[in-house]
C-alpha positions as CSV (number, residue, x, y, z in Angstrom):
1,M,-3.9,6.7,3.2
2,E,-0.2,6.3,3.5
3,I,-0.5,5.6,7.3
4,L,-2.3,2.4,6.4
5,F,0.6,1.3,4.2
6,V,3.0,2.2,7.0
7,A,1.0,0.3,9.6
8,L,0.8,-2.7,7.3
9,A,4.6,-2.6,6.6
10,G,5.2,-2.3,10.4
11,I,3.0,-5.4,11.0
12,I,4.9,-7.3,8.3
13,L,8.3,-6.3,9.8
14,G,7.0,-7.3,13.2
15,M,5.9,-10.7,11.9
16,A,9.4,-11.2,10.4
17,A,11.1,-10.2,13.6
18,G,8.9,-12.5,15.7
19,A,9.7,-15.4,13.4
20,A,13.4,-14.7,13.2
21,L,14.0,-14.1,16.9
22,P,14.9,-17.1,19.2
23,R,12.6,-18.4,21.9
24,R,9.4,-18.1,19.9
25,E,7.6,-20.4,22.3
26,L,7.7,-17.6,24.9
27,R,5.8,-15.1,22.8
28,G,2.5,-15.1,21.1
29,I,2.2,-14.5,17.4
30,I,0.2,-11.3,17.7
31,L,2.0,-9.1,20.2
32,V,5.3,-8.4,18.3
33,P,3.6,-7.6,15.0
34,A,1.2,-5.3,16.8
35,V,4.1,-3.4,18.4
36,G,5.6,-3.1,14.9
37,G,2.5,-1.7,13.4
38,A,1.9,0.7,16.3
39,S,5.5,1.9,16.4
40,A,5.5,2.5,12.6
41,S,2.3,4.5,12.9
42,I,3.6,6.6,15.8
43,V,7.0,7.3,14.1
44,W,5.2,8.2,10.8
45,V,3.0,10.7,12.6
46,A,5.9,12.2,14.5
47,L,8.0,12.6,11.4
48,T,5.2,14.3,9.5
49,W,4.7,16.6,12.5
50,L,8.5,17.4,12.2
51,G,8.0,18.4,8.6
52,L,9.1,15.5,6.6
53,A,7.0,15.1,3.4
54,W,5.0,11.9,3.1
55,D,6.2,11.4,-0.4
56,G,9.9,11.7,0.4
57,G,12.2,8.8,0.8
58,W,13.6,9.5,4.2
59,I,10.3,9.3,6.0
60,W,9.8,5.8,4.7
61,V,13.4,4.7,5.5
62,L,13.3,6.1,9.1
63,T,9.9,4.8,9.8
64,L,10.6,1.2,8.6
65,V,14.0,1.0,10.3
66,L,12.7,2.3,13.6
67,S,9.7,0.0,13.4
68,A,11.9,-3.0,12.8
69,L,14.3,-2.1,15.6
70,S,11.4,-1.6,18.0
71,S,9.9,-4.9,17.1
72,V,13.2,-6.7,17.6
73,A,13.9,-5.0,20.9
74,F,10.4,-5.6,22.2
75,G,10.6,-9.3,21.1
76,Q,13.9,-9.8,22.9
77,L,12.8,-8.0,26.1
78,L,9.5,-9.9,26.1
79,S,11.2,-13.3,25.8
80,V,13.6,-12.5,28.7
81,Y,10.8,-11.2,30.9
82,R,8.6,-14.2,30.2
83,E,11.4,-16.7,30.8
84,R,12.2,-15.1,34.2
85,A,8.5,-15.1,35.1
86,D,8.2,-18.8,34.1
87,I,11.2,-19.7,36.3
88,A,9.8,-17.7,39.2
89,T,6.5,-19.3,38.9
90,F,8.1,-22.8,38.7
91,V,10.2,-22.1,41.8
92,R,7.1,-20.8,43.7
93,L,5.0,-23.8,42.7
94,K,7.8,-26.2,43.6
95,S,8.2,-24.8,47.0
96,T,4.5,-24.9,47.8
97,P,3.6,-28.0,49.9
98,A,1.2,-30.5,48.3
99,V,-2.2,-30.9,49.9
């Protein structure tokens, strides 16, 4: 049951990261929150496998901090990648002769 709360918290942190980061027009509204929820779930499962108790405080802190960091990093990298891809597409289309 706790993994559902963790996934929801990761999605909410991903939504906050997606809204707070610059160049929102280059990202969709679903991808960054999805990465936040997925990373929170993966970190939660990994930490429980490492022996942290699900009712302890550190597992929650580590999971939410790492989920927020992964959402921010992914949002930044996605924006840079899409901006470069848009520029490359524009240059390619500009150099194509008109028919």
